N, CA and C atoms as a LAMMPS dump frame, in Angstrom:
ITEM: TIMESTEP
0
ITEM: NUMBER OF ATOMS
606
ITEM: BOX BOUNDS ff ff ff
-5.0000000000000000e+02 5.0000000000000000e+02
-5.0000000000000000e+02 5.0000000000000000e+02
-5.0000000000000000e+02 5.0000000000000000e+02
ITEM: ATOMS id mol type element x y z
1 1 1 N 0.839 -1.221 0
2 1 2 C 0 0 0
3 1 3 C 0.864 1.257 0
4 2 1 N 1.92 1.214 0.875
5 2 2 C 2.812 2.373 0.94
6 2 3 C 3.506 2.6 -0.401
7 3 1 N 3.859 1.47 -1.044
8 3 2 C 4.54 1.567 -2.334
9 3 3 C 3.636 2.209 -3.38
10 4 1 N 2.343 1.821 -3.365
11 4 2 C 1.376 2.385 -4.315
12 4 3 C 1.199 3.877 -4.078
13 5 1 N 1.068 4.264 -2.805
14 5 2 C 0.892 5.681 -2.461
15 5 3 C 2.1 6.494 -2.895
16 6 1 N 3.292 5.932 -2.688
17 6 2 C 4.524 6.639 -3.061
18 6 3 C 4.59 6.83 -4.579
19 7 1 N 4.154 5.777 -5.307
20 7 2 C 4.151 5.859 -6.774
21 7 3 C 3.179 6.917 -7.272
22 8 1 N 1.991 6.938 -6.658
23 8 2 C 0.985 7.939 -7.045
24 8 3 C 1.461 9.351 -6.729
25 9 1 N 2.072 9.536 -5.581
26 9 2 C 2.572 10.851 -5.192
27 9 3 C 3.65 11.322 -6.156
28 10 1 N 4.536 10.379 -6.539
29 10 2 C 5.605 10.705 -7.476
30 10 3 C 5.034 11.109 -8.828
31 11 1 N 4.009 10.381 -9.286
32 11 2 C 3.374 10.685 -10.566
33 11 3 C 2.724 12.07 -10.546
34 12 1 N 2.008 12.362 -9.442
35 12 2 C 1.318 13.653 -9.31
36 12 3 C 2.322 14.794 -9.309
37 13 1 N 3.436 14.599 -8.6
38 13 2 C 4.463 15.652 -8.523
39 13 3 C 5.078 15.896 -9.892
40 14 1 N 5.382 14.787 -10.604
41 14 2 C 5.98 14.91 -11.93
42 14 3 C 5.036 15.572 -12.905
43 15 1 N 3.748 15.218 -12.815
44 15 2 C 2.741 15.82 -13.7
45 15 3 C 2.615 17.312 -13.452
46 16 1 N 2.66 17.71 -12.198
47 16 2 C 2.564 19.133 -11.855
48 16 3 C 3.715 19.906 -12.456
49 17 1 N 4.927 19.337 -12.36
50 17 2 C 6.097 20.003 -12.938
51 17 3 C 5.955 20.108 -14.44
52 18 1 N 5.488 19.006 -15.076
53 18 2 C 5.327 18.99 -16.522
54 18 3 C 4.385 20.076 -16.997
55 19 1 N 3.2 20.162 -16.367
56 19 2 C 2.223 21.165 -16.79
57 19 3 C 2.683 22.572 -16.486
58 20 1 N 3.4 22.75 -15.374
59 20 2 C 3.934 24.08 -15.049
60 20 3 C 4.936 24.511 -16.106
61 21 1 N 5.792 23.569 -16.531
62 21 2 C 6.802 23.88 -17.54
63 21 3 C 6.167 24.226 -18.866
64 22 1 N 5.165 23.419 -19.27
65 22 2 C 4.479 23.68 -20.537
66 22 3 C 3.783 25.031 -20.494
67 23 1 N 3.092 25.29 -19.391
68 23 2 C 2.358 26.551 -19.266
69 23 3 C 3.294 27.73 -19.324
70 24 1 N 4.437 27.638 -18.595
71 24 2 C 5.368 28.755 -18.549
72 24 3 C 6.023 29.008 -19.884
73 25 1 N 6.224 27.927 -20.683
74 25 2 C 6.921 28.08 -21.953
75 25 3 C 5.999 28.552 -23.059
76 26 1 N 4.69 28.273 -22.928
77 26 2 C 3.802 28.511 -24.051
78 26 3 C 2.848 29.687 -23.868
79 27 1 N 2.745 30.191 -22.657
80 27 2 C 1.774 31.269 -22.446
81 27 3 C 2.298 32.27 -21.433
82 28 1 N 1.844 33.509 -21.582
83 28 2 C 2.228 34.569 -20.654
84 28 3 C 1.135 35.615 -20.637
85 29 1 N 1.131 36.427 -19.598
86 29 2 C 0.192 37.55 -19.515
87 29 3 C 0.962 38.838 -19.691
88 30 1 N 0.404 39.743 -20.45
89 30 2 C 1.039 41.045 -20.681
90 30 3 C 0.049 42.149 -20.344
91 31 1 N 0.464 43.081 -19.513
92 31 2 C -0.365 44.24 -19.187
93 31 3 C 0.004 45.389 -20.118
94 32 1 N -0.973 45.9 -20.832
95 32 2 C -0.752 46.934 -21.835
96 32 3 C -0.25 48.216 -21.188
97 33 1 N 0.854 48.749 -21.761
98 33 2 C 1.441 50.002 -21.285
99 33 3 C 1.265 51.08 -22.344
100 34 1 N 1.523 52.313 -21.952
101 34 2 C 1.446 53.425 -22.887
102 34 3 C 2.404 53.188 -24.047
103 35 1 N 1.922 53.343 -25.269
104 35 2 C 2.759 53.157 -26.443
105 35 3 C 2.696 51.755 -27.024
106 36 1 N 2.102 50.808 -26.287
107 36 2 C 1.99 49.436 -26.78
108 36 3 C 1.012 49.351 -27.948
109 37 1 N 1.323 48.516 -28.908
110 37 2 C 0.372 48.1 -29.946
111 37 3 C 0.41 46.571 -29.968
112 38 1 N -0.552 45.962 -30.616
113 38 2 C -0.543 44.506 -30.696
114 38 3 C 0.721 44.011 -31.392
115 39 1 N 1.169 44.75 -32.401
116 39 2 C 2.38 44.344 -33.118
117 39 3 C 3.613 44.422 -32.232
118 40 1 N 3.732 45.509 -31.45
119 40 2 C 4.921 45.647 -30.592
120 40 3 C 4.921 44.583 -29.496
121 41 1 N 3.741 44.251 -28.982
122 41 2 C 3.642 43.19 -27.967
123 41 3 C 4.015 41.846 -28.59
124 42 1 N 3.507 41.6 -29.81
125 42 2 C 3.802 40.343 -30.492
126 42 3 C 5.303 40.168 -30.691
127 43 1 N 6.003 41.247 -31.058
128 43 2 C 7.452 41.157 -31.256
129 43 3 C 8.163 40.794 -29.956
130 44 1 N 7.648 41.304 -28.83
131 44 2 C 8.277 41.025 -27.535
132 44 3 C 8.21 39.545 -27.173
133 45 1 N 7.171 38.855 -27.659
134 45 2 C 6.958 37.465 -27.273
135 45 3 C 7.188 36.473 -28.42
136 46 1 N 7.675 36.974 -29.545
137 46 2 C 7.956 36.09 -30.668
138 46 3 C 6.724 35.45 -31.261
139 47 1 N 5.622 36.237 -31.314
140 47 2 C 4.383 35.718 -31.888
141 47 3 C 3.848 36.738 -32.89
142 48 1 N 2.574 36.653 -33.249
143 48 2 C 1.972 37.59 -34.19
144 48 3 C 0.793 38.303 -33.536
145 49 1 N 0.462 39.475 -34.073
146 49 2 C -0.667 40.194 -33.479
147 49 3 C -1.975 39.459 -33.754
148 50 1 N -2.03 38.7 -34.88
149 50 2 C -3.231 37.917 -35.17
150 50 3 C -3.444 36.838 -34.109
151 51 1 N -2.328 36.222 -33.655
152 51 2 C -2.427 35.181 -32.631
153 51 3 C -2.916 35.769 -31.308
154 52 1 N -2.445 36.97 -30.98
155 52 2 C -2.891 37.623 -29.743
156 52 3 C -4.381 37.936 -29.823
157 53 1 N -4.83 38.418 -30.979
158 53 2 C -6.254 38.703 -31.17
159 53 3 C -7.081 37.439 -30.979
160 54 1 N -6.601 36.333 -31.555
161 54 2 C -7.309 35.059 -31.444
162 54 3 C -7.352 34.572 -29.996
163 55 1 N -6.207 34.675 -29.298
164 55 2 C -6.128 34.202 -27.912
165 55 3 C -7.07 34.963 -26.98
166 56 1 N -7.308 36.239 -27.3
167 56 2 C -8.092 37.085 -26.407
168 56 3 C -9.477 37.429 -26.942
169 57 1 N -9.848 36.812 -28.064
170 57 2 C -11.169 37.058 -28.633
171 57 3 C -11.376 38.489 -29.08
172 58 1 N -10.308 39.147 -29.55
173 58 2 C -10.407 40.54 -29.977
174 58 3 C -10.92 40.611 -31.409
175 59 1 N -11.84 41.528 -31.648
176 59 2 C -12.387 41.721 -32.987
177 59 3 C -11.682 42.847 -33.732
178 60 1 N -10.995 43.742 -32.981
179 60 2 C -10.234 44.837 -33.586
180 60 3 C -8.859 44.884 -32.939
181 61 1 N -7.971 45.727 -33.484
182 61 2 C -6.62 45.858 -32.934
183 61 3 C -6.552 46.913 -31.83
184 62 1 N -7.686 47.461 -31.444
185 62 2 C -7.705 48.475 -30.385
186 62 3 C -7.46 47.832 -29.024
187 63 1 N -6.513 48.382 -28.272
188 63 2 C -6.239 47.904 -26.915
189 63 3 C -6.148 49.101 -25.983
190 64 1 N -6.305 48.861 -24.673
191 64 2 C -6.319 49.942 -23.695
192 64 3 C -5.216 49.757 -22.663
193 65 1 N -4.674 50.879 -22.2
194 65 2 C -3.658 50.843 -21.153
195 65 3 C -4.247 50.151 -19.92
196 66 1 N -3.489 49.203 -19.353
197 66 2 C -3.955 48.462 -18.183
198 66 3 C -4.646 47.163 -18.518
199 67 1 N -4.984 46.97 -19.784
200 67 2 C -5.644 45.739 -20.219
201 67 3 C -4.664 44.566 -20.131
202 68 1 N -5.117 43.418 -19.659
203 68 2 C -4.274 42.223 -19.567
204 68 3 C -4.572 41.304 -20.744
205 69 1 N -3.511 40.935 -21.459
206 69 2 C -3.656 40.066 -22.623
207 69 3 C -2.935 38.743 -22.382
208 70 1 N -3.572 37.658 -22.808
209 70 2 C -2.906 36.355 -22.774
210 70 3 C -2.113 36.202 -24.067
211 71 1 N -0.829 35.914 -23.922
212 71 2 C 0.064 35.859 -25.083
213 71 3 C 0.698 34.477 -25.187
214 72 1 N 0.597 33.87 -26.362
215 72 2 C 1.275 32.589 -26.601
216 72 3 C 2.71 32.884 -26.993
217 73 1 N 3.636 32.354 -26.242
218 73 2 C 5.037 32.599 -26.534
219 73 3 C 5.788 32.989 -25.281
220 74 1 N 7.074 33.135 -25.414
221 74 2 C 7.93 33.491 -24.293
222 74 3 C 8.618 34.803 -24.607
223 75 1 N 8.702 35.69 -23.633
224 75 2 C 9.288 37.003 -23.869
225 75 3 C 10.724 36.859 -24.326
226 76 1 N 11.054 37.569 -25.406
227 76 2 C 12.401 37.48 -25.966
228 76 3 C 13.183 38.727 -25.622
229 77 1 N 14.49 38.681 -25.869
230 77 2 C 15.361 39.814 -25.537
231 77 3 C 14.938 41.04 -26.328
232 78 1 N 14.576 42.104 -25.617
233 78 2 C 14.041 43.304 -26.264
234 78 3 C 15.048 43.977 -27.178
235 79 1 N 16.295 44.102 -26.738
236 79 2 C 17.298 44.839 -27.524
237 79 3 C 17.54 44.172 -28.869
238 80 1 N 17.649 42.83 -28.871
239 80 2 C 17.888 42.112 -30.12
240 80 3 C 16.687 42.231 -31.04
241 81 1 N 15.497 42.107 -30.467
242 81 2 C 14.273 42.204 -31.263
243 81 3 C 14.118 43.593 -31.851
244 82 1 N 14.384 44.615 -31.042
245 82 2 C 14.258 45.998 -31.502
246 82 3 C 15.223 46.293 -32.627
247 83 1 N 16.467 45.865 -32.499
248 83 2 C 17.478 46.128 -33.522
249 83 3 C 17.092 45.485 -34.842
250 84 1 N 16.659 44.217 -34.781
251 84 2 C 16.263 43.515 -35.998
252 84 3 C 15.055 44.185 -36.636
253 85 1 N 14.103 44.6 -35.807
254 85 2 C 12.892 45.24 -36.3
255 85 3 C 13.21 46.572 -36.974
256 86 1 N 14.076 47.371 -36.353
257 86 2 C 14.445 48.668 -36.917
258 86 3 C 15.184 48.501 -38.244
259 87 1 N 16.083 47.535 -38.316
260 87 2 C 16.819 47.292 -39.559
261 87 3 C 15.856 46.875 -40.665
262 88 1 N 14.832 46.122 -40.314
263 88 2 C 13.832 45.686 -41.27
264 88 3 C 13.052 46.862 -41.835
265 89 1 N 12.77 47.851 -40.983
266 89 2 C 12.063 49.057 -41.428
267 89 3 C 12.843 49.743 -42.545
268 90 1 N 14.142 49.922 -42.337
269 90 2 C 14.972 50.607 -43.335
270 90 3 C 15.073 49.787 -44.612
271 91 1 N 15.239 48.484 -44.475
272 91 2 C 15.333 47.602 -45.641
273 91 3 C 14.086 47.712 -46.511
274 92 1 N 12.925 47.728 -45.867
275 92 2 C 11.666 47.846 -46.611
276 92 3 C 11.528 49.236 -47.221
277 93 1 N 11.88 50.261 -46.455
278 93 2 C 11.762 51.639 -46.95
279 93 3 C 12.564 51.84 -48.235
280 94 1 N 13.753 51.262 -48.307
281 94 2 C 14.628 51.449 -49.474
282 94 3 C 14.068 50.797 -50.735
283 95 1 N 13.146 49.876 -50.564
284 95 2 C 12.524 49.245 -51.732
285 95 3 C 11.687 50.236 -52.535
286 96 1 N 11.334 51.364 -51.901
287 96 2 C 10.436 52.323 -52.545
288 96 3 C 11.144 53.617 -52.96
289 97 1 N 12.467 53.582 -52.977
290 97 2 C 13.215 54.74 -53.484
291 97 3 C 12.777 55.045 -54.915
292 98 1 N 12.52 56.31 -55.178
293 98 2 C 12.128 56.712 -56.521
294 98 3 C 10.631 56.753 -56.768
295 99 1 N 9.834 56.227 -55.823
296 99 2 C 8.365 56.3 -55.981
297 99 3 C 7.947 57.767 -55.938
298 100 1 N 7.029 58.147 -56.796
299 100 2 C 6.609 59.541 -56.911
300 100 3 C 5.98 60.082 -55.625
301 101 1 N 6.242 61.369 -55.384
302 101 2 C 5.58 62.053 -54.266
303 101 3 C 4.153 62.397 -54.697
304 102 1 N 3.211 62.144 -53.797
305 102 2 C 1.819 62.519 -54.052
306 102 3 C 1.2 62.973 -52.74
307 103 1 N 0.746 64.196 -52.668
308 103 2 C 0.157 64.725 -51.44
309 103 3 C -1.048 63.873 -51.049
310 104 1 N -1.04 63.367 -49.819
311 104 2 C -2.12 62.499 -49.353
312 104 3 C -1.926 61.04 -49.717
313 105 1 N -0.869 60.732 -50.478
314 105 2 C -0.643 59.367 -50.942
315 105 3 C -0.099 58.452 -49.856
316 106 1 N -0.559 57.206 -49.855
317 106 2 C -0.095 56.256 -48.841
318 106 3 C 0.099 54.857 -49.406
319 107 1 N 0.328 54.773 -50.73
320 107 2 C 0.59 53.498 -51.398
321 107 3 C 1.741 53.689 -52.379
322 108 1 N 2.297 52.597 -52.905
323 108 2 C 3.378 52.72 -53.892
324 108 3 C 2.987 53.437 -55.176
325 109 1 N 1.707 53.746 -55.334
326 109 2 C 1.292 54.559 -56.475
327 109 3 C 1.723 56.012 -56.263
328 110 1 N 2.057 56.362 -55.028
329 110 2 C 2.486 57.718 -54.675
330 110 3 C 2.389 57.929 -53.18
331 111 1 N 3.427 58.524 -52.58
332 111 2 C 3.464 58.743 -51.133
333 111 3 C 3.642 60.215 -50.796
334 112 1 N 3.016 60.654 -49.681
335 112 2 C 3.502 61.865 -49.032
336 112 3 C 4.321 61.38 -47.833
337 113 1 N 4.872 62.3 -47.039
338 113 2 C 5.835 61.889 -46.019
339 113 3 C 5.25 60.94 -44.984
340 114 1 N 4.092 61.281 -44.44
341 114 2 C 3.504 60.439 -43.397
342 114 3 C 2.864 59.181 -43.977
343 115 1 N 2.376 59.275 -45.204
344 115 2 C 1.836 58.098 -45.87
345 115 3 C 2.924 57.065 -46.106
346 116 1 N 4.109 57.536 -46.468
347 116 2 C 5.256 56.654 -46.67
348 116 3 C 5.646 55.96 -45.372
349 117 1 N 5.75 56.733 -44.296
350 117 2 C 6.12 56.163 -42.998
351 117 3 C 5.075 55.148 -42.533
352 118 1 N 3.798 55.489 -42.666
353 118 2 C 2.726 54.57 -42.271
354 118 3 C 2.82 53.263 -43.039
355 119 1 N 2.994 53.359 -44.335
356 119 2 C 3.05 52.17 -45.189
357 119 3 C 4.233 51.286 -44.817
358 120 1 N 5.406 51.888 -44.641
359 120 2 C 6.619 51.123 -44.33
360 120 3 C 6.519 50.46 -42.958
361 121 1 N 6.023 51.187 -41.962
362 121 2 C 5.894 50.611 -40.622
363 121 3 C 4.957 49.403 -40.628
364 122 1 N 3.827 49.536 -41.288
365 122 2 C 2.881 48.416 -41.357
366 122 3 C 3.461 47.241 -42.146
367 123 1 N 4.176 47.546 -43.215
368 123 2 C 4.795 46.505 -44.037
369 123 3 C 5.838 45.731 -43.239
370 124 1 N 6.488 46.406 -42.293
371 124 2 C 7.532 45.77 -41.487
372 124 3 C 6.971 45.08 -40.25
373 125 1 N 5.651 45.161 -40.054
374 125 2 C 5.022 44.503 -38.911
375 125 3 C 4.735 45.408 -37.738
376 126 1 N 5.064 46.705 -37.867
377 126 2 C 4.767 47.66 -36.803
378 126 3 C 3.383 48.238 -37.066
379 127 1 N 2.371 47.562 -36.591
380 127 2 C 0.988 47.93 -36.871
381 127 3 C 0.679 49.344 -36.361
382 128 1 N 0.292 50.229 -37.293
383 128 2 C -0.034 51.604 -36.921
384 128 3 C -1.098 52.131 -37.874
385 129 1 N -1.734 53.211 -37.49
386 129 2 C -2.78 53.77 -38.336
387 129 3 C -2.25 54.995 -39.081
388 130 1 N -2.958 55.356 -40.148
389 130 2 C -2.567 56.505 -40.968
390 130 3 C -2.736 57.773 -40.159
391 131 1 N -1.678 58.543 -40.079
392 131 2 C -1.746 59.81 -39.368
393 131 3 C -0.8 60.807 -40.039
394 132 1 N -0.697 61.98 -39.479
395 132 2 C 0.163 63.018 -40.04
396 132 3 C 1.542 62.968 -39.388
397 133 1 N 2.441 63.819 -39.881
398 133 2 C 3.759 63.93 -39.251
399 133 3 C 3.601 64.33 -37.786
400 134 1 N 2.69 65.27 -37.516
401 134 2 C 2.444 65.715 -36.143
402 134 3 C 1.853 64.585 -35.312
403 135 1 N 1.017 63.744 -35.929
404 135 2 C 0.439 62.607 -35.227
405 135 3 C 1.509 61.618 -34.799
406 136 1 N 2.458 61.327 -35.689
407 136 2 C 3.566 60.436 -35.341
408 136 3 C 4.432 61.064 -34.246
409 137 1 N 4.632 62.363 -34.352
410 137 2 C 5.445 63.071 -33.344
411 137 3 C 4.815 62.937 -31.959
412 138 1 N 3.513 63.085 -31.894
413 138 2 C 2.814 63.044 -30.603
414 138 3 C 2.854 61.663 -29.944
415 139 1 N 2.875 60.602 -30.744
416 139 2 C 2.862 59.267 -30.132
417 139 3 C 4.241 58.622 -30.041
418 140 1 N 5.256 59.259 -30.632
419 140 2 C 6.605 58.703 -30.586
420 140 3 C 7.3 59.041 -29.274
421 141 1 N 8.173 58.134 -28.833
422 141 2 C 9.036 58.404 -27.686
423 141 3 C 10.258 59.145 -28.203
424 142 1 N 10.499 60.343 -27.7
425 142 2 C 11.599 61.152 -28.205
426 142 3 C 12.94 60.587 -27.711
427 143 1 N 13.92 60.525 -28.61
428 143 2 C 15.246 60.001 -28.275
429 143 3 C 16.308 60.965 -28.768
430 144 1 N 17.42 61.029 -28.035
431 144 2 C 18.518 61.923 -28.432
432 144 3 C 19.585 61.186 -29.234
433 145 1 N 19.657 59.871 -29.062
434 145 2 C 20.613 59.052 -29.812
435 145 3 C 19.834 58.092 -30.701
436 146 1 N 19.533 58.489 -31.921
437 146 2 C 18.662 57.681 -32.777
438 146 3 C 19.309 56.381 -33.229
439 147 1 N 18.47 55.385 -33.43
440 147 2 C 18.889 54.123 -34.022
441 147 3 C 18.332 54.062 -35.438
442 148 1 N 18.978 53.266 -36.259
443 148 2 C 18.457 53.032 -37.604
444 148 3 C 17.006 52.556 -37.483
445 149 1 N 16.119 53.181 -38.246
446 149 2 C 14.708 52.823 -38.201
447 149 3 C 13.861 53.75 -37.352
448 150 1 N 14.511 54.643 -36.564
449 150 2 C 13.751 55.641 -35.811
450 150 3 C 13.193 56.691 -36.772
451 151 1 N 12.289 57.514 -36.276
452 151 2 C 11.707 58.571 -37.103
453 151 3 C 12.423 59.896 -36.872
454 152 1 N 12.398 60.749 -37.88
455 152 2 C 13.008 62.075 -37.804
456 152 3 C 11.932 63.104 -38.104
457 153 1 N 11.824 64.113 -37.239
458 153 2 C 10.762 65.11 -37.389
459 153 3 C 11.314 66.499 -37.703
460 154 1 N 10.537 67.229 -38.52
461 154 2 C 10.916 68.571 -38.941
462 154 3 C 9.717 69.511 -38.797
463 155 1 N 10.033 70.778 -38.562
464 155 2 C 8.979 71.784 -38.363
465 155 3 C 9.057 72.878 -39.405
466 156 1 N 7.907 73.52 -39.611
467 156 2 C 7.814 74.726 -40.434
468 156 3 C 8.315 74.513 -41.861
469 157 1 N 7.845 73.431 -42.47
470 157 2 C 8.187 73.196 -43.88
471 157 3 C 7.104 73.822 -44.754
472 158 1 N 6.034 73.069 -45.032
473 158 2 C 4.966 73.679 -45.837
474 158 3 C 3.905 74.346 -44.964
475 159 1 N 4.018 74.152 -43.625
476 159 2 C 3.124 74.826 -42.684
477 159 3 C 3.818 74.912 -41.335
478 160 1 N 3.263 75.683 -40.417
479 160 2 C 3.862 75.853 -39.1
480 160 3 C 3.702 74.587 -38.263
481 161 1 N 4.647 74.398 -37.358
482 161 2 C 4.599 73.239 -36.481
483 161 3 C 5.229 72.02 -37.125
484 162 1 N 5.08 70.857 -36.472
485 162 2 C 5.618 69.611 -37.015
486 162 3 C 4.921 69.317 -38.332
487 163 1 N 5.701 69.238 -39.406
488 163 2 C 5.065 69.125 -40.715
489 163 3 C 5.739 68.131 -41.66
490 164 1 N 6.812 67.48 -41.196
491 164 2 C 7.471 66.497 -42.056
492 164 3 C 8.087 65.395 -41.201
493 165 1 N 8.084 64.166 -41.729
494 165 2 C 8.672 63.027 -41.021
495 165 3 C 9.406 62.14 -42.019
496 166 1 N 10.544 61.619 -41.574
497 166 2 C 11.317 60.683 -42.383
498 166 3 C 11.771 59.521 -41.513
499 167 1 N 12.484 58.589 -42.106
500 167 2 C 13.001 57.416 -41.389
501 167 3 C 14.521 57.481 -41.355
502 168 1 N 15.081 57.445 -40.161
503 168 2 C 16.531 57.554 -39.992
504 168 3 C 17.218 56.282 -40.484
505 169 1 N 18.269 56.445 -41.3
506 169 2 C 18.981 55.281 -41.842
507 169 3 C 20.44 55.245 -41.395
508 170 1 N 20.816 56.162 -40.493
509 170 2 C 22.189 56.204 -40.005
510 170 3 C 23.035 57.236 -40.729
511 171 1 N 24.207 57.55 -40.138
512 171 2 C 25.154 58.495 -40.739
513 171 3 C 24.546 59.858 -41.039
514 172 1 N 23.599 60.287 -40.188
515 172 2 C 23.013 61.607 -40.375
516 172 3 C 22.104 61.717 -41.585
517 173 1 N 21.569 60.593 -42.048
518 173 2 C 20.712 60.604 -43.231
519 173 3 C 19.351 59.974 -42.94
520 174 1 N 18.401 60.303 -43.797
521 174 2 C 17.055 59.725 -43.68
522 174 3 C 16.547 59.363 -45.061
523 175 1 N 15.57 58.468 -45.087
524 175 2 C 14.825 58.19 -46.306
525 175 3 C 13.436 58.765 -46.088
526 176 1 N 12.952 59.516 -47.071
527 176 2 C 11.683 60.225 -46.888
528 176 3 C 11.032 60.526 -48.227
529 177 1 N 9.741 60.817 -48.175
530 177 2 C 9.011 61.246 -49.372
531 177 3 C 8.961 62.762 -49.357
532 178 1 N 9.71 63.375 -50.247
533 178 2 C 9.743 64.847 -50.325
534 178 3 C 10.159 65.257 -51.723
535 179 1 N 9.856 66.499 -52.072
536 179 2 C 10.174 66.951 -53.42
537 179 3 C 9.321 66.215 -54.434
538 180 1 N 9.963 65.496 -55.348
539 180 2 C 9.219 64.795 -56.393
540 180 3 C 9.137 63.286 -56.186
541 181 1 N 9.901 62.756 -55.164
542 181 2 C 9.939 61.301 -55.014
543 181 3 C 10.495 60.892 -53.654
544 182 1 N 10.43 59.594 -53.363
545 182 2 C 11.074 59.042 -52.168
546 182 3 C 12.57 59.069 -52.403
547 183 1 N 13.308 59.659 -51.456
548 183 2 C 14.745 59.848 -51.652
549 183 3 C 15.496 59.772 -50.326
550 184 1 N 16.803 59.741 -50.405
551 184 2 C 17.663 59.779 -49.221
552 184 3 C 18.252 61.18 -49.11
553 185 1 N 18.121 61.787 -47.925
554 185 2 C 18.558 63.168 -47.72
555 185 3 C 19.407 63.282 -46.464
556 186 1 N 20.262 64.284 -46.454
557 186 2 C 21.042 64.591 -45.255
558 186 3 C 20.159 65.365 -44.283
559 187 1 N 20.24 64.993 -43.012
560 187 2 C 19.448 65.669 -41.986
561 187 3 C 20.115 66.96 -41.525
562 188 1 N 21.44 66.975 -41.527
563 188 2 C 22.182 68.067 -40.901
564 188 3 C 22.85 69.027 -41.886
565 189 1 N 22.372 69.017 -43.11
566 189 2 C 22.881 69.986 -44.079
567 189 3 C 21.762 70.329 -45.055
568 190 1 N 21.969 71.388 -45.815
569 190 2 C 20.981 71.786 -46.803
570 190 3 C 19.665 72.233 -46.188
571 191 1 N 18.582 71.999 -46.908
572 191 2 C 17.256 72.474 -46.506
573 191 3 C 16.826 71.964 -45.14
574 192 1 N 17.081 70.692 -44.849
575 192 2 C 16.533 70.086 -43.64
576 192 3 C 17.236 70.52 -42.354
577 193 1 N 18.445 71.008 -42.465
578 193 2 C 19.221 71.358 -41.26
579 193 3 C 18.473 72.316 -40.341
580 194 1 N 17.928 73.372 -40.892
581 194 2 C 17.255 74.386 -40.065
582 194 3 C 15.845 73.975 -39.657
583 195 1 N 15.328 72.932 -40.264
584 195 2 C 13.959 72.471 -39.972
585 195 3 C 13.921 71.325 -38.956
586 196 1 N 15.082 70.722 -38.69
587 196 2 C 15.144 69.55 -37.804
588 196 3 C 14.575 69.889 -36.424
589 197 1 N 13.772 68.946 -35.88
590 197 2 C 13.145 69.149 -34.572
591 197 3 C 13.497 68.07 -33.564
592 198 1 N 13.366 66.792 -33.956
593 198 2 C 13.611 65.715 -32.987
594 198 3 C 13.66 64.359 -33.68
595 199 1 N 14.189 63.395 -32.928
596 199 2 C 14.113 61.982 -33.31
597 199 3 C 13.053 61.333 -32.436
598 200 1 N 12.358 60.34 -32.988
599 200 2 C 11.34 59.646 -32.202
600 200 3 C 11.331 58.157 -32.505
601 201 1 N 10.864 57.376 -31.525
602 201 2 C 10.839 55.92 -31.68
603 201 3 C 9.402 55.424 -31.491
604 202 1 N 8.943 54.596 -32.447
605 202 2 C 7.592 54.024 -32.367
606 202 3 C 7.699 52.593 -31.856
């Protein structure tokens, strides 16, 4: 009898460890913070925003600060994920060099500055909605030491206030939709030097 009880106890203990390990490796809870999007959360856990929507029965990508989401996956190293994600943004942006500038445009048929940024961010997996340069400025975290893939903001171009946005590609340069087409420009010389306002991270 004692032998049977010991065997059952051993089995129960082993099963508990097994399920704890599986649960810890395959699922996690994430509390939504300011600046979070489903895409940014998905990158943190090595999953997709569609999977998060499915896990939580979400019908839209709208989430609220303080909301708890069940996430399939394990949290990955943020710095490595961020670097890879930012490099991907620039790689995708360069595919559209030479595309015509079109005021209000947000597709490869023609881009304006914020339409270009919106399209590239979404294409790279950074789920965001169409907004203006000022809209991106308001939701971006301002940084003094930009990384490749961060945003660059300018003021008082065709109107007062924040009015232009580009994507930082390193070496004091950005890729942006301005003039007649998507092009690479120097941030710290020529026209843009006096218009520069800040760097921001989405």
